[in-house]
Structures are given as structure tokens and as C-alpha cells.
N, C-alpha and C positions, 0 to 999 in steps of 0.2 A: 473156334470151339463153344459149345455154351456151356457157361457156369452151373456147375453141378446144382442140383436140388436141391431146397436146405427143408427141408419136410416137415421137421417141427418150426420152422417160424411160419408155414406156409399154411400148418392145420391150425396155429393157432392166429394166422389172422384170420382164418375160418369161422372158426369157433366164434370169435371176437365179434365179426357180422353177424354171424346166425341170431348172438343174442343182442345186436345194439338195436339201442332206442332208434325210435324217428331225428332226436337233435344231433344222435351218435352219424346216421347215415348222412344228414345234412352235412356236418363236415367234411364228410368221405366224400361227401360228394364235388368237394371245393377243391381235390386233386386233378394234377395234372394227369391227361390221359395218358395214356402207355403210347409210345413210339410206333409199335410193332403187339399189336390188339393178335390176341387168338384167334385161328377159327373159329365159328360156334356151330356145330351141327347137333340138331334135337332128334330126341327115337320117343316117337311117342305111337299107342293104341292102346287098343284096351288090356285090362289084365289078364294075362295068360298066353298072350298071343307070339313072344319070345324076344321079347323087347331084350330082354340083356343077354341074350344069350348073343343076338345079334351084335349089340354095342359090345361085347368083350372081343370077340370075333373080329371086327373093326376096328377096335382100338389096338391091338395084336398088332393086326398085317399094315397100318396107319405109322408104327413106330420108325417106318426105315424113313418117313418123313420130317421125324422132330417127335418133341416129347409132347404125350399127349397125356391130359387130364380126364379125367371122367365127373363128374356130378350128379349122384343117384338122387330121384326122390321118392321116399318111401310112404306112404299111409299113418299119420297119427291115429291114435284110437283117438277120439270124441268121448272118451269118459276120464280116460288116466294123462292123456296127453304122449304115452309115451309111444317108439316105433318100434317094429324090430329089423329095420336098416336089411331085408333079406338080401336088394341089391347086392349091398356088400360082400353077404354072405358067399351068395353063387357064382360075384368075380372074385374073391381069393385062392379060387383054385387055376388062375390067370397065370402065365410063367413070369416071375419075376425080373422085375426089371427098372434100374434104377432110373429111368425116363417116362414110367407112367405110374399117373399117381389115380388113387381111386379115393371118392369119399361119399359119404351117403349122409341123407338129411332126413329128417320127418318133418309132413307136409306143413304141421302144426297149425296154425288156425289158418292157413291160404286155400280157398276152394277152387285154386284154379288150377289142378293139379303138379302146382311146381310147395316153392318156401315161403317163406318171406328172406326178404331182404335178399335174394337171390341174387338182381340186377349187380347187387353190389358186389357180391361174392366173386359173379363171373370177371366183375370189372378187377379183382383182386388177382383173378391166374394170369392177367398179362401182363403183372409185373416177378413174372416167376418163368417166365423168357416160356411158355409154352406154342406149341405151331399150331394144335389144335385141343379144344375141348368140347366133351360132349357132354348133351346136359339130357338125362333120360325122366320123364313125367313119371308121376303116380300110375297114370292109366283110369281114368276117372270117364275116358269117352270124350264127350262132345263139349267137357266142361273145359280142354286143354286147348283153346285157342289163344290163352295166353304165349304160349309156350311160341308161337310165332314170333314174338314182337321181340324172344331171346338172342334169336341162335339167324342166322345165314343161311343156313337148308336144312329142312324138316324130313325126315324122313318117316315114314306112317307105315306100322308094324302090322301084319293083319295072321290071325288063322283062316286057313282053308275053309274053315266050317265056322267062322266066324260069321254068323247073321248079321249082329248088332253093330259088326264094325262098318258093315256095307250100310246099314240102316246109315250111321251117325255119317258115313260118304254124303250120303242124299242130303244129310241136316246140312249137312258146306261145308263138312273138311277138308275135301276132296277139292276144295277151292284153294286151300293152305299147305298140302303138302306137297314138296317139290321132286320126292322120288315117294314110288308105293313098292312094301316088302312084303311080299306072302310067304313066310315061312313052312314049314315041312314038306319040303318041295319033293320029297319022295310020296307020300300019302295020294291017292289015285286023285281025290277033289283038286289038288294042287293050280294042274293047267287050268280047269274049269273057273277058278276063282280067280285067276289072273288074266282071261279074258272077260269075266264080269266086271270087275274093278277098271280093268282097260273102257269098254263101252260106257261105263259111269262117268268116268272122267275124259271122255271122248266130247260128253254133254256140258262141260262147264264153258262154257263162252270166253273166247282169251283172243287176246290183239294179234296179230301177222307174226308181229318179234317176241312174242312170249313164248317160257322156256315151258316145253312139253312135257309134264313130267312121266318117267320111264317108270314102268309095271314089273317088275324083278323076282323072282325065286332065290329063297336062300335053304343054305340044309349046312349042317352041320358037317356031315360026312361029305360033302363035296366043296371044296377051296375055290376052283376056280366062277362058284355062287357070289363069294365074298368080295373073291376081283372087280367082279361084276358090279355089283353095289359098294364097293372101293371107288374104281374106278367112273359112276354117276354123279358121286360126291363131286369127283375132281371136275367132270363137266358142269355143274350146276355151280359149283364156285368160279369156275371162269370165266362162266357167260354170264353170272353176276357181275364180277366184275368189268367186264366189258363193256356190261350196258352203264355202268355208273351208281350203282347201287345204293353205294357200299352210303352215301352222305345223307339219301332218304333212310335207309335202314338205321342210323344212327340218331338220326331226326325220331322218328318212330321209337326209339326203342328209349330216347331220353324223358319221352312223353307220358308214355307208359310209367316207369320209374317216379316221375311226380305225381301220376295220375293213384299211382298204387301209396303214396305216402301219403297225401291227401286224406282217400278213402280210410288208413290205418287213423289217419290224427282224427278225424271223422268219429271215429267207430269207438276212440276209444272217449271221448267228451262223452258221445253220448251216453256210455255203459255209466257213466261217472253219474249222471244226472238223476235225481229223484221225481217220484212219478207227478207230482204236480208242474214238471217241466213242461211233457208233452201234453197239457191241457189246455195250453196258453194257443195263440196261431202262430201258424207256420211259418208266417211271416216274422212276430216277435222270436220262436225259435230258432229257427237260420241268423237272424243279428246278432243273437249270443255265443249262437255255435259259431259264426267268423268272429266275432270278438274275443272268446278263449282262444279260438287258434291265432290269435293274431299277439296274445299278449304271451304262448309257448313260445313262439318264432323268434320274439325277443328277449328271451333268457340268457 
């Protein structure tokens, strides 16, 4: 029997990590990984596609499998830095469950549709016996490729009339999505959109033993469609485990975590430099930046 979820402790941990400095994060990364990490499912797509609705229905449906967490990222204002956290507001009408935890974060300075320190927050969820954790992105389209590094299964949500999403697929996002979901199944153009997406997905070169992403419909009024999407997630998770991709995913995840930390550290160094710093040669600038970074890591 699972230990009851300590919501207060989890909330404080996530808040501390969300506000942590790069040095704090380096210390966090030295902790031992959880023995039973949660499965991670990403939900992405253009704004207004129906991501929050689908995520809410899936979270409730999959509570029968174990404890479910939801981390939703909302866009932060470039002027004030604040965020409305609308995903949390829209999910507050979900049935209350002691095994369901929902938390929203502003995207802050992040430009990849996610939020700062997300990798560490996802790791923290593993210490609270979650069976699955859903991650919902801001919904900024083609910039959301980074979510692929954080999750085991990626669901791309599209509105049947969303021409922009189809263009994003052509630009490469179709190569990363594991499951495609077309919302508003009751609209007349939904099935046409499904056929269109299937055609585009079929053009992506794949190896003989690779996963073939299904294209599914979704409707709030048809529970069987939610069951079909949930079943597709299970099938992809099972396929991924059989292929032995977990180790590969962990390596990619750790590499991306280090890359993000380095990018942030470099950005912080550059913003503190005076104008004359940028009049030096590129080689000198690079040497000085590396020197400053070396000093900061020895603190």
C-alpha cells in the first residue's frame, strides 16, 4: 500500500526547486535517483488545441493504475514575469482525489515551452511515489521540441481546423510525437484532419522495428475515445520498454539537463558584463567566460 501523499512537503519541494539557483541545482543533481521513477507523459500542441481538457480526462482515467501527478506550464508575461496559471484553473473542476496532484508553473525565462528547473522538479516527483506524471507545455508550436527530452511518451494534440499545427508537423514535430490526437471529434472536419495527419506521418522515414504513431480522435462526450488514447499510451510504454530505450532516454535527459544549466550560467555571465567586454575578440570573450564559470563552480 502506497504511503499517503504529503502534499505540503511536495509543494514546498517544488517551490524551492522552481526558485533554485544553478549552484543549488548542481547539489540537487548529486542525489541518488529514485528506485521506481514515474512514467512521464508529455502533452503538447498549439494554444487552444484542447491539451488541458485531454490531460484532465486522461489523469482521471489513469488514476486506477496508481498515483498521478500533473505539471502544467503556462506562459509568463514578458513585461511583468507573472503568469495566469490558467491550466490549474481549468483543471480545478476535476473530481477530488487523494492520489491526484496538479501544479502549474509560469514559463519564466524559458523559451522552449517549458519552465526553468523542470528536470529537477520531475525528479522530485519520483520521490513521492507517483506512478505517472503528466507534463503539459505552454503550447508555442515548433519551439516545444525540448519536451521530447523530458518524457517517455509524447502526445501531440491538434484542433481539426488547426492549419498551423499541420505546418508545424511538416517542420519536424511529427518525427517526435508518439501519439497524435485530434480533438473535437464531433466536428465535421475531424475525420478529414485525422486522414491528413496520417498521411503526413506516413511520410516520415522509420526503421522496420520503429513505433508507428497512431492518430486518434478525442471528445469529452465519448469516454471510449479517452480509453483508446490511454490504451495507446500503454502500448507505447510497453513497446519502449521492450526495445530497451530507458537507458538511452536517461542519457539524453541528463545531457539536456547539463546543456540547460550551461546555457543559463553563460547567459548570467554575459548579462553582467559591461559594454567594453563585447569589444574584445571572440577568443578573449570565450576565455574570460570560461574563467568566470570555473570560479563559480568552485564556490
